C-alpha positions in Angstrom: 114.8 115.5 149.4 115.3 113.1 146.5 115.3 109.3 146.2 115.8 106.9 143.4 112.7 105.9 141.5 112.6 102.6 139.5 110.8 103.5 136.2 109.7 99.9 135.7 108.3 99.4 139.2 106.5 102.8 138.9 105.1 102.0 135.5 103.8 98.7 136.9 102.1 100.5 139.8 100.5 103.0 137.5 99.2 100.3 135.2 97.8 98.3 138.1 95.8 101.4 139.2 93.0 101.0 136.7 92.2 104.4 135.1 89.9 104.2 132.2 89.2 107.8 131.1 88.3 110.0 132.9 90.8 108.9 135.6 90.6 109.8 139.2 91.9 108.5 142.5 94.3 105.6 142.9 96.5 106.3 139.8 97.1 109.8 141.1 97.9 108.5 144.5 100.7 106.4 143.1 102.1 109.3 141.1 101.8 111.7 144.0 103.8 109.4 146.3 106.6 109.1 143.7 106.7 112.8 143.1 106.7 114.0 146.7 109.5 111.5 147.4 111.5 113.3 144.7 111.0 116.8 146.2 108.1 118.0 144.1 105.2 120.0 145.4 102.0 118.4 144.2 98.8 120.1 143.4 95.9 117.8 142.7 92.5 119.2 141.8 89.2 117.9 140.5 87.2 120.1 138.0 84.2 120.0 135.7 80.7 118.8 135.6 78.9 116.1 133.6 78.9 115.1 130.8 82.6 115.8 130.3 83.6 115.9 134.0 84.5 115.6 136.8 88.2 115.2 135.9 91.2 115.0 138.2 94.5 116.7 137.2 97.9 117.0 138.8 100.4 119.8 138.6 103.8 119.1 140.3 106.6 121.7 140.5 110.1 121.7 141.7 112.5 124.7 141.6 116.0 124.5 140.1 118.6 126.0 137.8 118.3 127.1 134.2 115.3 127.1 132.0 112.0 125.7 133.3 111.1 122.4 131.5 107.5 121.1 131.7 106.7 117.5 131.1 103.1 116.9 130.0 101.3 113.6 129.9 98.2 111.7 131.0 97.4 108.7 133.2 93.9 108.0 131.8 93.7 105.1 129.3 91.2 103.8 126.8 89.0 100.8 127.8 90.9 97.5 127.7 88.7 95.7 125.3 88.9 92.0 124.5 91.6 89.6 123.4 94.2 90.0 126.1 96.5 87.1 126.9 96.3 88.1 130.6 94.6 90.8 132.7 95.2 94.2 131.1 95.9 95.5 134.6 98.4 92.8 135.7 101.5 94.7 134.6 103.4 91.4 134.2 106.8 91.2 132.6 107.1 88.4 130.1 110.0 87.9 127.6 111.4 91.4 128.4 108.0 93.1 127.7 105.9 94.9 130.3 102.3 94.3 129.5 99.2 96.4 130.4 96.8 99.0 129.3 98.7 102.3 129.3 102.2 100.7 129.2 102.9 102.7 126.0 100.2 105.3 126.0 101.4 106.7 128.2 102.1 105.5 131.8 105.5 104.2 130.7 106.7 107.7 129.7 105.3 109.3 132.8 107.2 106.8 134.9 110.3 107.3 132.9 110.2 111.1 133.4 109.6 110.9 137.1 112.5 108.5 137.4 114.7 110.8 135.2 113.8 113.8 137.3 115.1 112.2 140.6 118.5 113.9 141.0 118.3 116.6 138.4 119.1 120.2 139.2 116.8 121.8 136.6 113.6 123.7 137.2 110.8 121.2 136.4 107.0 120.8 136.4 104.8 117.9 135.5 101.4 118.5 133.9 99.4 115.3 134.2 95.8 115.0 133.3 93.1 112.3 133.8 91.3 113.3 130.6 93.3 113.1 127.4 91.7 110.0 125.9 88.2 111.5 126.4 86.7 114.9 125.5 89.7 116.7 127.1 87.4 119.5 128.2 88.7 119.7 131.7 92.1 118.2 131.2 95.2 120.0 130.0 93.4 123.2 129.4 92.3 123.3 133.0 96.0 122.7 134.1 97.1 125.6 131.9 94.5 127.8 133.6 95.8 126.6 137.0 99.4 127.4 136.0 98.3 130.9 135.0 96.6 131.4 138.3 99.8 130.4 140.1 102.2 132.3 137.8 103.9 129.2 136.5 105.3 129.8 133.0 107.6 127.0 131.6 110.1 127.9 129.0 109.9 124.6 127.1 107.4 121.7 127.1 108.1 118.0 126.4 105.0 115.8 125.8 105.5 112.1 126.4 103.3 110.7 123.7 104.5 107.5 122.1 106.0 109.1 119.0 108.5 106.5 118.0 107.4 104.4 115.0 109.7 101.4 114.6 112.4 101.8 117.2 112.9 104.1 120.2 114.1 107.5 119.1 113.3 107.3 115.4 110.6 110.1 115.4 110.0 113.4 117.2 106.8 115.3 116.7 107.2 119.0 116.3 103.6 119.7 115.3 100.2 118.1 114.6 97.4 118.6 112.2 94.2 120.2 113.4 91.0 118.3 113.8 87.4 119.3 113.2 84.2 117.2 113.3 81.1 118.4 111.3 77.6 117.2 111.6 75.1 117.8 108.7 71.4 117.3 108.9 69.0 117.7 105.9 65.3 117.8 106.6 62.7 116.7 104.1 59.0 115.6 104.1 58.0 112.0 104.7 55.8 110.3 102.2 54.9 107.2 100.2 57.5 106.2 97.6 54.6 105.8 95.0 53.7 109.5 95.5 57.0 111.4 95.5 55.3 114.6 94.5 53.7 114.7 97.9 57.0 114.2 99.7 60.5 115.8 99.8 63.3 113.3 99.9 66.4 114.6 101.7 68.7 111.7 100.8 69.5 112.7 97.2 70.4 116.2 98.4 72.7 114.9 101.0 74.3 112.4 98.6 75.0 115.2 96.1 76.4 117.4 98.8 78.7 114.7 100.1 79.9 113.9 96.5 81.0 117.5 96.2 82.6 117.5 99.6 84.4 114.2 99.0 85.9 115.6 95.8 87.4 118.6 97.5 91.2 118.9 97.4 91.7 121.3 100.3 95.5 121.8 99.7 98.6 119.9 98.6 100.4 120.1 101.9 103.5 122.1 102.7 107.0 121.8 103.9 106.0 120.2 107.3 102.5 118.9 106.8 100.8 116.4 104.6 97.7 117.4 102.6 94.5 118.1 104.6 91.9 115.4 104.2 88.1 115.0 104.7 86.6 111.7 105.6 82.9 110.8 105.8 82.6 109.0 109.1 78.8 108.5 109.4 75.8 108.4 107.1 72.2 107.7 108.0 68.5 108.3 107.1 65.5 108.1 109.3 63.1 105.8 107.6 60.6 103.1 108.5 59.2 100.7 105.9 60.8 100.1 102.5 58.1 102.2 100.8 58.6 105.3 102.9 60.5 108.4 101.8 62.5 109.5 104.8 62.0 112.7 106.7 65.7 113.3 107.5 69.2 112.4 106.3 72.4 113.1 108.2 76.1 112.7 107.9 79.2 113.3 109.9 82.6 114.5 108.6 86.0 114.4 110.2 88.7 116.7 108.7 92.4 116.6 109.7 94.0 119.8 108.4 97.4 121.4 108.2 98.4 124.9 109.1 97.2 126.3 105.7 93.6 125.8 107.0 91.7 126.8 110.1 88.9 124.9 111.8 86.2 127.6 111.7 87.0 128.4 108.0 86.5 124.7 107.1 83.2 124.6 108.9 82.1 127.7 107.0 83.2 126.2 103.7 81.2 123.0 104.3 78.2 125.1 105.3 78.3 126.9 101.9 78.3 123.7 100.0 75.5 122.3 102.2 73.3 125.3 101.6 73.8 125.1 97.8 72.4 121.6 97.7 69.9 121.9 100.6 68.9 125.4 101.7 68.2 125.2 105.4 70.5 122.2 106.1 71.8 122.2 109.6 75.6 122.3 109.9 77.4 122.1 113.2 81.1 122.0 113.7 83.3 121.2 116.6 87.0 122.1 116.4 89.1 119.8 118.6 92.3 121.7 117.9 94.0 123.9 115.4 97.2 122.8 113.6 100.4 123.8 115.3 104.1 123.8 114.5 107.2 124.3 116.7 109.6 125.1 113.9 112.9 123.2 114.0 115.3 125.0 116.3 117.1 124.8 119.6 114.6 122.7 121.5 114.1 120.0 118.8 117.9 119.9 118.2 118.4 119.4 122.0 116.0 116.5 122.1 117.5 115.0 119.0 121.0 115.3 120.5 119.9 113.5 123.7 118.3 110.7 121.6 121.5 110.3 119.5 123.7 110.2 122.6 121.7 107.4 124.2 120.6 105.3 121.2 122.7 106.3 118.1 119.5 106.9 116.3 118.9 110.0 114.2 115.3 111.0 114.8 113.0 112.2 112.1 111.1 115.5 112.8 107.4 114.8 111.9 103.9 116.2 112.2 102.1 113.0 111.3 99.5 111.2 113.3 96.4 112.2 115.3 96.0 115.1 117.6 97.4 115.4 121.2 97.3 117.8 124.1 100.4 119.5 122.6 97.8 121.5 120.6 97.0 123.4 123.9 100.6 123.5 125.3 102.2 124.9 122.1 100.5 128.2 122.8 102.6 128.6 125.9 106.1 127.8 124.8 108.1 125.7 122.3 106.6 122.2 122.5 108.0 118.9 121.3 106.6 115.4 121.7 108.8 112.3 122.2 108.1 109.0 123.8 107.9 105.2 123.3 107.3 103.0 120.2 103.6 103.3 119.4 103.0 99.9 117.7 100.8 98.5 120.4 99.0 101.5 121.8 95.2 101.1 122.2 95.6 97.4 121.2 95.1 94.2 123.1 98.4 93.1 124.8 99.7 96.6 124.8 103.3 96.3 125.9 106.6 98.2 126.2 110.1 96.7 126.1 111.7 97.0 129.5 114.9 98.0 127.8 113.1 100.8 126.0 111.6 102.1 129.2 115.1 102.2 130.8 116.6 103.9 127.8 113.8 106.4 127.6 114.5 107.3 131.3 118.1 107.9 130.3 117.1 110.1 127.4 114.7 112.1 129.5 117.5 112.6 132.1 119.8 113.8 129.4 117.1 116.3 128.1 116.6 117.6 131.6 120.4 118.2 132.1 120.7 119.9 128.7 117.8 122.2 129.3 119.2 123.1 132.8 122.5 124.0 131.1 
C-alpha cells in the first residue's frame, strides 16, 4: 500500500526529532512511519559498543521492476552550536526557507527521496545511518554487512549528500578523495635550558621533520582529481616552566589524497621521513577512506538527464569536497552523490529553500523511474 508523502512536512518532522550524532530513537520513528506507509519493509537495528557506539541504523526495502536502486543517507546531525535566529529544532518556514539543523545535511534529501518513492514501480532500498557525522564505525559499513547477510545487492546507489554548489543541480559527485590522519610523537629527555648537553630536545627534530613533510608535492592531480594535499592540523610540546627543555613533541597531519595514492602507503612514507629526523619517533595513521571514482557512464548520465529535465541545469561531474559514506558504498556498485545546495550545511541558520526541496523530490522521482526502465 502506498500513500502520498509531503517532503516538506516530513523534513520538518525529521528536523524536530533532535538527532545529534550518534542518532537513535525518535528520528528513526518518524522515518519508519513514513516508509511503512509507502510499502517498505523496515529493518532497524542498534549495533556497536562505546566509544563509537551504540549506533542505530535503518534498512528499508521494497520490491519492484527493473534494476535495484539504493538510496543512502543519514539522519544524524552535527551539534547546533550558537548564533541561531530561532531554535535549531523548530523547522520553521520563513521567507520560503525551511530552517533547522539537518535541513540541508541531510534530512531534506532523505525526506525528498521517501516522497519520491511513494508511487514508483522500481525496486528500491534505503540505507539510513545514525552515524555519518561521527566516527562512522558502526554506520553505513554495518548496513552493508546487514545487506550481505540478507542477500540484498543493489545495482546502483544514489547518496543524498548536499552536492549542489550554487544552485540545485549544478554538481554531481562521482568520486571523492581519500582521507588519512597521522599522529607523530617524538620523545626526548627533559632538562634545564642552560644545560642542553644534559637533555635531548625533541622540538627541533619535529620541526625539521614537519618542514620536509610540508614541502612534499605528493602528485599533480589527474583527469578527475585535484592534487593530494597534506595539512598540519596540530602541534604541541609538553613543557613546564620557560627554562625547561620539553620531554615530548607531537604533531597531527591530515592528508586528502586522490586515487594516485593509498592511505597505507602515505602513512609508510611519513614514517620514513620521521625516522630519518628522529629515530624511534612514534607514527600512527588512521585511514578514514580510500579515494574512489565511479567513471562517467550510464548512471551519472541518467542522473544528469533527470536534473536537466527538471531544472534545465547542466550538472558538473566532480570529485571535490570532503569524504562521505559513498567511500564504502562504491565498493558495492556504481555510486553517485546528488543533493541540495550545500551553502549552509553545518552553519547557524542552516536552511533549504522549500522550492528546492520540492524540485529535488521531482528529480529523485525521475531518477527512480529511469532506473526502473
